C-alpha positions, 0 to 999 in steps of 0.5 A: 098194894098187895094182893091177900088171898085168904082160903080155908086150907095152905099149902105151904109145904112140897106134898103133894095136895088134891083139889082145884082150889090150891093149884088156881091159887099157887099159880096165880102167885106163879104173877103176881105177889102176896101174902096166902093166908089159911089154915095149915092143917094142923089141930091143936088146944093153944092158937099155932101159928106160921109165917113163911116164903116161897118165893115170890108170896109169903103165907101166913097158916094157923091152928085150929082147935080140935071144936074149929074143926068139928064144927067149922071144918067138918061140920057146918062147911062138910056138912051143911055147904057142901052136901047142899051145893051138890044137890044132896040134901040127905047128907045133911047135918046141921045144929047151932054151935055148928054154925057158931064155930062157924061164924067163930072161924071166920072171925078167925081168919078176918082177924089173921086178915087185919094183921097185914093188909092196909086200906089199899091192899086187894083181898080175895077170900076162898069158896064155902068154908069163908062165906063171913069172913068179908062180914067180919072184915066190915065189922072190924072197919075196915074198907078196902076192895074184897072179893070172893070165887066159890067155887063149887056150884050155886043149887036151886033156891029151894036148895040154899033154903033147906040151910037154916041160916041161908038169909044170914049167909047168904047176906054176908056176900053182899059186904064183898065186892064181887063175887066170882061163879063158875057157870051161867048156871050157878050165876041163875040160882043166886040172880032167882035166889035174891030175886025172891028173897027181895019181899024180904029186903027190900031195899034190896036192887037188884041190875041185870048186866046180860048173862053173866053178871048182873049187880047188888044194891043194898044200903048204900054197898053194891056188889058184881055177881059174876061167871068167872070159869076157872080154867089150866095153866095149859102151855105148862101142861102141854109143855110138860105132858110128854116129858112125863110120859117118857118117864119110868112111871108112866112107862112102867104102867104102861108095860102092865097095860099090854095091848090095853088100853087105859081108860082113868079117873081122878077125883076126890074120895067123895059122893059128888063126884059118882064113883059107884055110878062109875064103876058101874058103868066099868061093869056094864061095859065089860058085861060085852066080853072081855077080850085082850084088847077089854081096857082097864079104869085106873080110878085114883081116888084121894082120901080126904073128910075121912073121919065123917060116916058118909064118906067112910060108908063110901070108902068102903062100897068103892072097895067092894064094889072094885073087888066085884068087879075083878072077882067077875071079869078078871082072870088070872093075866086081866085086872079090870080095875086097879083102884087108888087112894094115893095123891099124885103130884101134878106133873105125875099125872099129866103123865098117867092123863096122856097115856090114858085112851080114855079121860072118865070125869063122870061127877055128879054135881061138880063147880067146873071139874079141872080134871077134865081140862087137865086131860085134854091139855095132856094129849099128844095133839097127833094121837089124843086121848078121848074126853068123857064127860059129865053134863053136870060139870061145870066143865061140860059147857066149854069143852062141847067136843068131849063125849057128853053122858048123865051119869046117872044113865050107867047104860049110855055112860057104858056105850060112850065108852066103847064109842071113844074107845074105837074112836077114828083118828080123824076125829078124835083129833078135830074133838081134841082141838077144837077144846084144846084151842078154848083152853089155850086162850080160856087159861087160869091165867086168863081168869085171876087177871079178869077176877083181879082186873074188876076187883081192882075196879073195885079198888078206885070206886072205894078210893073214890067212897073214902077220898082216898 
């Protein structure tokens, strides 16, 4: 038996990559051998495949055509599924051709799995780009265990139904043996959707097993839906952060700050991350007066999906906003906002986290947000910084000792920053200790071991079902 992980992108080079999915998959392969299948980032008029190996994983990556990249990735994945799941249907741009190409590319992913899979292998599909992959595998006769993990939020049933093909997409989930979600709220939204759809599919039977799990039976197949909150490699971050903090890049940043505290934001450049609200909140904080102790906001925002108009508009707006704040509140010796679009290596970010007095993580909607967890794990336990965290991030359900805020209420975010910067050492230590304890017990290994254990149990049921 081997583990086959399937995701939209495969990180098969040494360049830094943003996003929690790539980090989580790589961490899974630290202890599990297998194959990682997906798009390698190349766009080519003809199909190209590249195979290789890194340590204890093999990878199989392939190219997309220009049409596939435009319609499957930019179009249906990121102008239909992404905005709806992040409660932004105003960004929804649907086309029938986009969905047809989405289905076609999911078939391509399934074909790559079939080329190397045996019936006793585990297949673990990741994220919203590949909702139809298990269905394509089943249509080809594959009856092995197939799991799916949804990294982004599950919206309310009303929002799901704004997707014109929602019934086809959600029915395709029933081809998986396990569907993993980030939070109880995601599970509830999905359960509510299926309950509302039962009138259309009377053969569907829902078995409620608890707050974190339910089973759905339909047409001879059973799918388990459960909560598996993703996490980080806590111990590695704890070990890594002190050494990186003492390194030249972090010390250079530290010297440039002088006596000013650092407020740090690390996000992808995306409208779901609440960056405009964050800048506005920081400007409101500065409106209380500038002095030698006024903080510097370093906002790292790596660019993605730059071909989409909504992202281009966001980029332009943020640059103008940062410039306006610096023009209004800056001095010849003080630049309040340092806004950069560079993608930094993970180890270097750990040093930045440890240096920051405040971690400002304020998405307007987020499946989990691993930056929040990384920030906590990277802190000096004897003198930790303070996490200011959006209540709309999945991480807020676990990191309850953070200063939880509504990112739309910019005045309250500004007040939370002020409270964080003035918080006494004892309170900072107590809050950090409680969150770190939780992250140590619920780390990335706990996450993938739980999911794979349940997938293994499904595999045994597959053997019983097929008579293997």
